Phi, psi and omega in degrees: 000135182287129177281122182294328179291309176306318181298326179288319178297308182241077181298151168299131176232146186288150183298125175288143182219163181244169178301164188294321187290310177302323181293324183244037178304317181298326182295316185291323182294315184300313184300311172311316182300299188308310179297330182287314184297317180303313180297315182298316186287322181272336177274326176059230193283357174300332181282355178297338177307312190291324181294331181282353185279079192222140173236112181062046178067006176261116182288122187293304174312305176298322173300319175300313182295324181284327175298317176298334175280319199271320185309312183293329176292315177298339176295335178281345178298135180233088183297339173294333179291348182287344177293346186273349185309322183291338178289318178225075184290328190310315179296320184293315183295329181291315179295325178284332174290323174295310191290330189236338175258350182235304188312303185301326183284319175294323181294310176303330172292314178293325176301310184292319179298312185286308185280324187273321190254300186291333183257023186293335181278350182244340185242126177305119177318314189287353175253346181305320178302323182288326176298316183296319185293330174291324177288325176296307175309316180292321184284344186267001185238096185282152190295146180228350181242298179307334183299335185289322177295303183304319175300317177296319181283345173255016180054048165285159181280114186298322179296323186285313186297333178290325175289318180306305185297315179302320180293312185305318169307318178288316180297321175310317187298330188261310199261330186309308185295306175305316180293318177293314182297323180293302186294323174294323173295316177299322181282358181069028178263112184270130190231152173274117193288334179300313179304308184304307189285329172293327182294319176293324178299310188295314192257357172240299186290319186290319176289341179285311173302311177298325180290317176300316180294321182295315180305313182287326177298312187288330177291325181284322183278329185239337179094163193290332184286313169302318182300309183280328187274333189238310181294305186302314179306323185296323183281340187299321181296322183297317179295313182305313188293313188287336176293314193280324172298315185297306175310313181295322181293313186306304194286346173294321178283333181277341185326302187292328176295322181290320179294328178282337177220072190302340181279357190293329174296316180290327171296317175296331181287326186308293184303330180293317181291315179301319181295316174302310174294320170310306188288324171307306178297319176303306182301317184294312184284323184294323190283329175289326172299319183278007175066026170294148186282164183296322180293346170265315182294317186294298177308324175300313178301318182287324175300314181298324187281336185255171189233156171269078186296327184302313174299322179299313182299320187291316175299316178297308176306321190286316185289314202236350179092154183305329183261017186271150173300335182290319175299320176294325180300316181300319181293318171310313186304322177294323185296321188262347187296311191293315178299319178294321177292321178294319183296318179290328170302318183292319176301306175309321183284324180289333186254029182295143183227000000 
């Protein structure tokens, strides 16, 4: 017999799903890897023409593609929502602690343990530093787009998630460069700071400013309903196509390295997966200890666990090049993120409180 009280408190809800592209992102990335490797193998040196299209060490074709990925997500940022922090600051503060005081350092630690120590038999020690660098860049870039998907799937508070993400986007402008510089310095990786600064300006500041200006103009002229229901969905295919083309290009350049060392993708994935689960559970159980509501705690843990891989890929390419191990690690992060995050979504939903 059905308990009427239980039926009232916990009504049946339709199962939440995500879009075809997000759900099968790992499949699309895998196909992009195979296509890229095949192109690199058969085209050979002919693809070097694209590699030479650089200004101040920034590859122009890849920069355009990544800008097309980042700009649509910046359109969703609402800095006006930051005014609401004072009402419920605890969740935002915990998100910032996870993303900026814990996550980059644990990522650097796991990367150092695996690439420098455990993988010494498979990875040339002279290249270990670049693999570590790729992981550090990935770990210092908290998620800004896919977290809306994870928040939706775990019944997170959408308005509060927007506040968390918007604050993170502002903090990236301040902390990303010093944290990446500090951790790369500790691991003895020398980087040109002018290139790092230029990367953040090109791939964060410019699309962020463009996104805010576009958002304000369109909201005034067409209203919020048209903006969310018509304009943003039309831009989504642009981001998807740009991401897939970028992956194909990257692996066209990385193809020979992967064919020479086919285990490298698996080796790179292991510390990234461990880091993702580790930081999620730190954020999850820490949030529960702080008595955060599930609708705030779940998105906070998801933001910490996932990454702003578009920025990470762009910075790794700018600093180390298209054919670098650092760029490869950031793309492996894209490959493993969706299945791992879906498993964490399932955990959060099973342990809803």
